[in-house]
RODO-2510 file (C-alpha; in nm, 4 decimals, decimal comma):
residues 90
     n   res          X          Y          Z
     1     v    -0,6989     4,7763     1,2337
     2     r    -0,4317     4,5461     1,0994
     3     v    -0,3005     4,4263     1,4364
     4     l    -0,5251     4,3644     1,7368
     5     p    -0,4407     4,5446     2,0628
     6     y    -0,3065     4,3297     2,3484
     7     p    -0,6012     4,1913     2,5417
     8     f    -0,7982     4,0885     2,2317
     9     t    -0,7604     3,7504     2,0665
    10     h    -1,0208     3,7860     1,7920
    11     h    -1,1384     4,0765     1,5786
    12     r    -1,5003     4,0293     1,6933
    13     q    -1,4004     4,1031     2,0546
    14     f    -1,2316     4,4258     1,9501
    15     e    -1,5234     4,5359     1,7299
    16     r    -1,7708     4,4679     2,0112
    17     t    -1,5838     4,6963     2,2523
    18     i    -1,5539     4,9711     1,9905
    19     q    -1,9282     4,9590     1,9160
    20     t    -2,0323     4,9779     2,2827
    21     p    -2,1389     5,3351     2,3673
    22     i    -1,9595     5,4963     2,6627
    23     g    -2,1586     5,8190     2,6991
    24     s    -2,3708     5,9136     2,9993
    25     t    -2,6801     5,9022     2,7778
    26     w    -2,6598     5,5219     2,7440
    27     n    -2,5080     5,4317     3,0830
    28     t    -2,5793     5,5082     3,4456
    29     q    -2,3719     5,7783     3,6137
    30     r    -2,1706     5,5199     3,8104
    31     a    -2,1013     5,3035     3,5035
    32     f    -2,0044     5,6136     3,3037
    33     q    -1,7540     5,7170     3,5721
    34     k    -1,6012     5,3667     3,5801
    35     l    -1,5736     5,3542     3,2002
    36     t    -1,4058     5,6948     3,1739
    37     t    -1,1718     5,6725     3,4766
    38     p    -0,8052     5,6672     3,3714
    39     k    -0,6244     5,3359     3,4287
    40     v    -0,3228     5,5021     3,5928
    41     i    -0,3659     5,7886     3,8348
    42     t    -0,0723     6,0011     3,9495
    43     k    -0,0798     6,2709     4,2115
    44     p    -0,0161     6,6294     4,0977
    45     g     0,3535     6,7158     4,1309
    46     h     0,4650     6,3508     4,1234
    47     i     0,7663     6,3060     3,8944
    48     i     0,7267     6,0302     3,6344
    49     k     1,0593     5,8740     3,5383
    50     p     1,1180     5,8275     3,1637
    51     i     1,1279     5,4778     3,0198
    52     k     1,4705     5,3462     2,9261
    53     a     1,5254     5,1721     2,5935
    54     e     1,6522     4,8622     2,7741
    55     d     1,3261     4,8343     2,9711
    56     v     1,1234     4,8236     2,6513
    57     g     1,3593     4,5891     2,4690
    58     y     1,5054     4,8239     2,2099
    59     r     1,8705     4,7972     2,1203
    60     s     2,1075     5,0620     2,2422
    61     s     2,2392     5,3124     1,9887
    62     s     2,5898     5,1611     1,9861
    63     r     2,4525     4,8199     1,8888
    64     s     2,2417     4,9694     1,6106
    65     d     2,5521     5,1502     1,4787
    66     l     2,7360     4,8202     1,4804
    67     s     2,4594     4,6467     1,2850
    68     v     2,4703     4,9220     1,0194
    69     i     2,8446     4,8744     0,9828
    70     q     2,8102     4,4995     0,9521
    71     r     2,5514     4,5344     0,6765
    72     n     2,7482     4,7912     0,4759
    73     p     3,1229     4,7714     0,5552
    74     k     3,2177     5,0173     0,2775
    75     r     3,0552     5,3088     0,4621
    76     v     3,2616     5,2808     0,7807
    77     t     3,3541     5,6286     0,9025
    78     t     3,6142     5,7254     1,1591
    79     r     3,3357     5,7818     1,4120
    80     h     3,2120     5,4260     1,3571
    81     k     3,5672     5,2896     1,3858
    82     k     3,6085     5,4671     1,7216
    83     q     3,2728     5,3290     1,8361
    84     l     3,3792     4,9764     1,7360
    85     k     3,7056     5,0068     1,9294
    86     k     3,5181     5,1378     2,2323
    87     n     3,2652     4,8518     2,2206
    88     s     3,5305     4,5831     2,1699
    89     a     3,7230     4,7116     2,4743
    90     d     3,4120     4,6651     2,6928
***
């Protein structure tokens, strides 16, 4: 991999976890169950709310439209002009 996943600080740590066998052949039944248990458990029928872009840190669509306009002012359409007026009024 080019970028290490979150908890790892060195590539050797990541490689060690990838090489460790998880199957029930190499581990006890209890260890196998712990290794294969999902991290998050939801009850059947429980509604999972979708993630909002603001929660993750992505820009909203109006701001991304504005950045496109600022980079290339020749391609401003009437839709973009309306969006700019709407954003400036807020």
